[in-house]
Structures are given as structure tokens and as C-alpha cells.
N, C-alpha and C positions, 0 to 999 in steps of 0.2 A: 588492558588493551581490548579494543573491540573492532570488529570489521563491519563496515557499513555498505549499504547498497541504496541507490537512489532511483526513483522513477519520476521523471518530469513530464509535464504536459499530458498526463493521462486524461482521456476524454470521459471522465466520470466525476460526479459531484463529490466534494470532500466529505459531505455529510454521510454519504453512502459508504465511503471508505473507512471513516472513523469508527463506525459500528463494528467492523471486523477487526480493526486494530485493537479495540478495547478487549476483544475476546482473546487475543494472543499475547498481549503484553505480559512479560514476566514468565511465560511458559517455556518449557524445554523446546528446542528447535524442532525435534521430531514430532512432539505433541502438537505444536503450533501448525506444522505442515499438515498433519492429519485433520485438525480442526478446519483449516482453510479448504482442504480438498473435499470435505463433507458438508460444507455450508453452502446452501443454494442461493448465493447472492451474486449480483453482477460484478462486484469488485473481487471476487475470489480468484479468478484466473490471473488478474494483474498481480495480486499479492502472493500467490503460489510461486509465480515466476520470480518475483522480487526477493522473497525469502530464500528461494533456492540459490539465487545469485549471492546473497549475503553469506550463506553457509559456504558456498564455493570460495568466496573471497577469504573467509576465515581459514579454510583448509589450505588453500594454495598460496596465499600471500602472507599469512601470519602463522602458519604451521600449528593451528589449534586442533584439538581433538574434537571430532564431530559429536561424540557421545556426551561431552560436557557442555555443549553450547546451549544457550538460552537467549530469548529475545530480551535484550537489555533496554532497548529504546525503540519506540516506533511512534511516528506522528505523521500527520498530513497537514499541509498548508494549501490554501487556494492558489491556483495558477491564474493566468489571464482568462477572462470570460469572453467568449465569442458572442457577439450580439447579432441576433437575426430578427427579421420582421415577418409577422404573420398577418396577411390581409384580413380585415374585418368588415363589418357592414358599413355602408354609406361612405366608402372611401377612406375609412380610418385604418389604423394598424395597431397591433399589439407587439410588444417586445418579447422575444424569446431569448433567455439567457442560457447559453450552453457552457456550463462550468467545466473547468479543468482542475487537476490536482497535481501537487508535488508530494510524493510519498518518500519517507526515509525509514529504513529498518536497519537496526544495529544489533549484532549478536556478539556475545562475550562468553568466556569460559567461566563456569562455576568454580569456586575455590574448593 
């Protein structure tokens, strides 16, 4: 049994989120939370809140013991891309792609 939490349409590139998810995959929940709180990356606040939500779901909805929880699964998929225009010289334009992310974190109890 595992408890999941989802973050959809986060306004951060999936590439930036993936770096942090690779750091916490398979770690104990408390260790993963400490890593996220002490990593100076832009995705950290999103993932701290999301991991906290997954832990709360495990405790309240599935009656799991917090001390036994670990990050069993975590991944990010790209969401819709917002396309914007930046004016350039001679009346031309460049495209700016503002990427979004869908993040999933699952926690489970160690046996």
C-alpha cells in the first residue's frame, strides 16, 4: 500500500524538478524532507509541500506509521507549455516557452 500526492500545472520546468526527485528517490521520508529543505533550488518549495502532503495522506488516510515511511516512487511529466512572444529586431519575434510540470510522489511503509 502506498499513499500518493500530485502537483499539477506547476510553473517550473520538468528538467529542474527531475534533478531534485533523483536526490530523494528511495530515501526515508524524514531524510528526503531534510534534503529538500536544505537544497537551494527553485523546485524545493514545491516538493517540500508535496512530500508533506504525501506523508499526511499516508498517516490520515491509510494509518501508516510516519517513522517507517520512505519515498517509493517519484516522477515528473511535462504539462502544457505556455507559448509567449518576445519582440526582436526588424519586426521579428522569438518564441518563449514557459514550461509546466505534473509531479507525483508516493510514499510507502518499509517492511
